[in-house]
TORBAZA-855926 format. One record per residue (C-alpha): residue in one letter; y, z, x. Coordinates in steps of 0.02 Angstrom, whole numbers, plus 50000, padded with zeros to 5 digits. Example, Ala and Ser with C-alpha at 12.3 -4.5 7.8 and 13.67 -1.06 7.14 Angstrom:
a497755039050615
s499475035750684
END
This chain:
x500005000050000
x501694995050077
x502875008850130
x504445009950025
x506105010250122
x507195025250089
x509035028250135
x509505046050184
x511205045350270
x512665033450294
x513975036250430
x515415036850462
x516045045850308
x517425032850283
x517285014650335
x518715005650421
x518904988450496
x517894986550656
x516915002650629
x515145004950691
x513985009450547
x512375019550563
x511115020750420
x509655032650437
x508135033450326
x506285029950319
x505215014350330
x506685003550384
x505784994050524
x505964975550491
x506714960750582
x508604960650584
x508644943950493
x507704951650345
x509054964850319
x510634962250217
x512044975150208
x513624973850104
x515024986050065
x516124981749918
x515484963949930
x515934962350115
x514464957350224
x514224968650375
x513464962450538
x511764970550568
x511534973250755
x509844981950768
x508494990250661
x507055002650682
x505945012450564
x507255026150547
x508915017950590
x509975002550559
x511554999050663
x512904987650595
x514754984150615
x516174980750494
x516934964050549
x518744965650601
x519884959250465
x518484957250337
x518994971350220
x520194965650083
x521884974350083
x521684988449959
x522015006949939
x520695018950004
x519315019849872
x517435022349852
x516475006049865
x514655001749826
x513444999649971
x511994987549948
x510604987650078
x509204975050058
x507664977450169
x506324964150150
x506754961849968
x506944980249927
x508704984549868
x509435001549907
x511125007349839
x512425020449887
x514305022749888
x515525025950031
x517425027850046
x518245012450123
x519965012450202
x520634995050234
x522444999950256
x523365009450389
x523975024450291
x525735029550342
x526355046050274
x528085045850350
x529405059150330
x531235054050324
x531745048650500
x529965044950558
x529385027650608
x527805018450658
x527465002950762
x525914992950714
x525594983050872
x523844975850854
x523294961050750
x522134971850645
x523434985550618
x524714973850541
x523534965950416
x523634979750285
x524774994950275
x524895008550143
x526515018350126
x525935034950057
x527025041249915
x528095056149965
x528065072549869
x529865069549815
x529365053749721
x530775043149795
x530935034949964
x531785021150060
x530955011450201
x531534997850320
x530114986650378
x530274973550515
x529024959650544
x529274955050727
x528744939550822
x528194945050995
x528074927251064
x528984925051230
x529204906251206
x531004903651152
x530654888351047
x529174896050954
x529274901050772
x528044906650638
x527954906150449
x527134920350355
x526954928850188
x527204947150149
x526284953549997
x526424970149910
x525384979449784
x525884995649700
x524515008249665
x524395023149552
x525845023149430
x526485006849507
x524884996949482
x525294979849412
x527174982649419
x528084967049477
x529494969249601
x530924957049625
x532204954949762
x533744964949714
x534954951649778
x534024935349805
x535604924749805
x536314933949954
x534764931650057
x534144915049995
x535714906350056
x535544913350231
x536014900350361
x536244903250547
x538044897750574
x538064897450761
x539294884050813
x540574892150930
x541984884350828
x541464894550677
x541374911250766
x543184915150728
x544174907050588
x546034910250600
x546274908250412
x545084922850385
x545954934350506
x547734937450445
x548954941050584
x547754935150718
x548144916750743
x548464918350930
x547034930650953
x545814919550860
x546304904450966
x545934914151125
x544314920751052
x543764903151004
x544074897351181
x543104912051252
x541634909151136
x541604890251162
x541474893251349
x539674898751328
x539004883451238
x538354873551389
x538144887651513
x536304891351482
x535764873251517
x536724873651680
x535854889851729
x534164882051695
x534644867951813
x535144880351949
x533474889251931
x532594872751960
x533694868552110
x533314885152195
x531454883952159
x531354866552235
x532474870352384
x531494885552441
x532084899852549
x533954899252582
x533864912452718
x532534902552813
x533584886852802
x535134895852864
x534134902653011
x533574884953052
x535344878253032
x536044891253152
x534684887953279
x534984869253270
x536854871253296
x536604883453439
x535404871453525
x536574856753496
x538184865253550
x537494878253667
x538464892153580
x538084904253439
x538544897853267
x540194905253213
x540754909053036
x540594893552928
x542104899052825
x543824893552882
x545194906452895
x546244903152741
x548034908252712
x549114907352557
x549894890052544
x548504881052638
x547804865452552
x545934862752574
x544634850452513
x543214857652411
x541704849452332
x541574851452144
x539714852152107
x538824854051941
x536974850351922
x536814839152075
x536824845052255
x536814827752332
x538564822552279
x540144830952223
x541924826852182
x543254830652312
x544554842752247
x546174846052339
x546584864352310
x547974876052364
x547644893952419
x548584905152298
x547804921852343
x546854927852497
x546244945652475
x544914957052543
x543494950652432
x544224935252346
x545074918952389
x545884910252240
x546154891352245
x547124880752120
x546774862252098
x548374853252150
x548084841352003
x548064855351873
x549254852251726
x550214868151768
x550034867151956
x551204878652054
x551844887251896
x550504900651877
x550404908852048
x550734926151976
x549274924351855
x548104918651993
x548664932852106
x548344945351967
x546584938551943
x546194939352130
x546924956752148
x545924963251999
x544334956152073
x544664964952239
x545114981752161
x544034982752005
x542764969051979
x541954967152149
x541624986052171
x540964986751992
x539754972452025
x539194978852195
x538844996452131
x538084992551961
x537444974651955
x537214966952126
x538244960952274
x539004943452256
x539084943552446
x537264948152476
x536994931352563
x538634931852660
x537864938052821
x536494924852820
x537814911552783
x538994917452921
x540334919452787
x541994928452793
x541544941952666
x542484934252520
x542074925352358
x542974908852327
x543664905552153
x544064887252127
x545094884151971
x544994865451945
x545284852551809
x543564845651856
x542864859151740
x544054854351599
x543714835651618
x541874834951665
x541114850651589
x542104851951427
x541794868051330
x541384878051486
x542544891351557
x541654893351722
x540004891551813
x539114894251978
x538144881552082
x536634887052184
x536944872352301
x538374881452387
x537194895152449
x536264882652559
x536804874752724
x537394856752730
x535774852352818
x534924855952652
x536264849852532
x537584838852611
x538844842652474
x538704861552494
x540314871152519
x539284884052616
x540154898152525
x539994909552373
x540984898652253
x541244899052067
x542144885551973
x543284888751824
x544404878651712
x546284877851729
x547554881051592
x547954865851485
x549714859351458
x549714866451280
x548994883451326
x550104897951380
x549694905751548
x549544922651462
x548214916251341
x547284907451482
x547254923151589
x546734933951443
x545184923151414
x544864920351600
x544784938451658
x543104941751573
x542504924651636
x542824930451815
x541724945851797
x540434935451704
x540334922151841
x540454935551975
x538864942751901
x538004925751915
x538534924952097
x537804942252122
x536154937552041
x535994921352140
x536464929852303
x535304944752281
x533824933952234
x534104921252372
x534294935352498
x532634942952445
x531794926052415
x531354929652234
x531434917252090
x533004915151987
x533034924251821
x532694915651655
x534324909451582
x534324920951428
x534154936651534
x535364929951664
x536654927851527
x536234944451445
x536554954051605
x538164944251633
x538704950951464
x538214968251524
x539404965651672
x540794961651548
x540364977551452
x540494988051611
x542154979751646
x542764984451472
x542465002751515
x543765001851653
x545125001651521
x545805017251436
x544535024051310
x543475008551336
x541865018351321
x540565026051433
x538685025751457
x537865034251308
x539595038651241
x539255031951064
x540895022351072
x541625015650911
x542815001950854
x544585008650867
x544775010551055
x543744995351105
x543584979950997
x545154983250896
x546154986651054
x545564970251130
x546084960250977
x547774968550952
x548084971651137
x548384990251137
x548624987351323
x548404973151446
x546544971051415
x545654954351390
x544364949651259
x542674957051306
x541704966951176
x542524956651039
x541454942051098
x539884952751104
x540044959950930
x540704944350841
x539194934650906
x537994949050871
x538644949250693
x538124931050677
x536414934550751
x536074948250624
x536654937150482
x535374923950532
x534104935150616
x532524926150556
x533084909450626
x533874915250790
x533164922550950
x533814932351100
x532734921151211
x533784905551192
x534744893751079
x534024888150913
x535194873150905
x536324864251029
x537814874550971
x536954891350956
x537654904451075
x537124919950979
x535774923751108
x537134929051229
x537504943651113
x535754947551048
x535114947051227
x536514958751280
x536064970351136
x534234970651190
x534644974451372
x535974987351325
x534724996051211
x533374995751346
x534555002951478
x535095016751359
x533305021351321
x532425019951489
x533685020951632
x533965037451721
x535385029651823
x536215015251732
x536845006651891
x535205008251986
x534205002051836
x535334987051809
x535334982551993
x533424982751995
x533384971751839
x534634959251910
x533854958552084
x532154956252004
x530554952052094
x529024941852053
x529284944851866
x530644936551764
x531184936851583
x530294948651465
x529034953151600
x530474959151710
x531214969251567
x529524976951526
x529264981551708
x530954990351718
x530645000251558
x528805003851587
x528424998451408
x527584982551342
x528754969351273
x528044970451097
x528444988951088
x530204985651152
x530474972651016
x529824983950878
x530954998450926
x532484987550958
x532234979150790
x532264995750698
x533755001850801
x534724986550744
x534404991950566
x534715010650569
x535815015350717
x537165027650659
x536795024350475
x537625038250375
x536425052250329
x535005045650438
x534305055450586
x532895046750679
x531405056750738
x531325045650893
x532825041751003
x532215023851024
x532985019950855
x534745022350922
x536045013651031
x536715028751127
x538145019051207
x538825011751046
x539135017650869
x538645000650803
x538885005450622
x540675010550660
x541024993950746
x540394984350594
x541384995350477
x542954993050583
x542784974150589
x542444973050403
x543914984450361
x545114975150474
x544544957550430
x543784957950254
x542894941850214
x542554937550395
x541424952250437
x540214963250342
x540004981850366
x538124978550352
x537804961550432
x535914963450450
x535044952350324
x533594961950243
x532624956950089
x532914971749974
x531454976249860
x530914989749740
x529134996349752
x527774986849661
x526904969949676
x527724955149760
x527444939649865
x528804935349991
x528634919350095
x529634917850256
x529764900050319
x530334903550496
x530334918450612
x530934914150786
x530204920950947
x530634939050990
x531594941450830
x531304950150664
x531234948050477
x531814963450382
x531244970650216
x531994985750130
x531004995549999
x531785009349898
x531735018349732
x530435028449638
x528765028449730
x527475036049614
x525965030049713
x525455021549874
x526295005049915
x525164992149997
x525964979250112
x524924964750175
x525434952550311
x524704935250286
x524924917950358
x525914903350288
x525464899350109
x524494915550093
x523214911650228
x522144926950263
x522544927550449
x524344931050498
x525064920750642
x524594927350814
x525954938150888
x526694944650725
x526804963550720
x527584976650606
x528784991250630
x529285002850488
x530465017650472
x530745029150324
x532625030050302
x532675042150155
END
């Protein structure tokens, strides 16, 4: 008489995705392929069997997204059907208190989440779906589904303001950043701001070209050593400084280079300022030639006194290659109409070619040079200088990065992070003005951005550019990325990248200057890998925390349980409030675009989420039971796109 199989125990007590299952009993010995095991209709993978034990596994992602509940177990052994029940938990259950947050950073974790109803019966959550891809051009479509349980079962939820979100468009053309008609009393200021913003539009492509030039050219220090040896052998004397001794009034010929090192345009330039760390040259063909010497002298003097020490101590030394190049210890600033005429829309730039000897690149100026535009005939010198002062610190930072990396023979930084840290240099410069802020000082609007716009003192536009562009990024956050431009005219990544680096420095640096110098000098890693190395945290975790910080920093009545949900250096909410109050219609006090939902059942498709950016969803109201949230692929596909993760914070 055949022995009848019997089931005595099923473990673990509660099944979850990926769990190992052990069934013990009697008379279970049969071939694995004669055993079938299902839980709630889901087929489990049987791994082994003996007379007293069966081992199986719950396939990852196989459990349907549902609240924790008892499910039927059906075990078939050689035609004999045995039945039992077991609790099954498909969802990550998050019982968050106000201020608490959670990052779901694995593919299985993000599939199904249950927000446990609080004892108070009401709650508000901010949820961010983040795209952890590090490829700037990448984007993903997905669908977020929700199901209310308990008292909310079957309740349909609708977006509270679908018109506001449905019309979201990333307006990223520099010409639309500031509209004078929207900013009463700011016609002059808006003109200067437009010029400052437009200056960024072609800069990132030029930086990519410089990265390629340096990678192909190889070690600059090695080539300078060879150049000195060749000249010594040829002349029989040690190679002297390659930089001529320049005096105010001298006229010299410089090569204007852009993305080619083999040829350049000759520029006749007059020495207007010769200081301790800067030489300032004006193109003799400039529309306002010989009428702006005082403005040029002021720029050179400020670089010597303020900007060079700031860069050297906190970012990197623009003269790090000077010794290898036999230079004279000064940066050369060439203000030339070549930039106006040939690189329209650019305020300034740096060429890597000039860091190499002429034996490598015949057109090299063999000097630390940055090029900048001259004032136009219709532009006042005061407006030009106001926009140019932050350009000088910005380009000085690029010189520092190029010099430090060439001196240590490490690859040039990715353009988005190169630009982000140049914006950090502008931020540090803004602190040199009265009440301009401090590291982790939670600085607000009145003494910074407002003072720049209305010129409380002789300060240029700096943080105005950062926050006006960041406002745009947050308005189009799904379709924009800090890793690069989404369209030819998109420059929002300058500001979102700055925000990311500023947040990371605030959270993980023990010495701001030392941390920034290490990031700028770099090493074998570049881009997000460099940032992750400096913070000691994986890039996906950085994105999740930064995304939530963008949503809740300094929100009234909210106290985060984790400091990572803050921007210690800036009271961002106050800046938005100040901009909105001063310029109603142009700025919003809450620029972040979040799909606002009540609890219940919903299906929300998102057509595009760009790399290293976020889609936001806000849930609030009466929460009488658990709220299930399921992340799916485009069109409701079961599997969500690779790289999408979830971060959630309970705000109230």
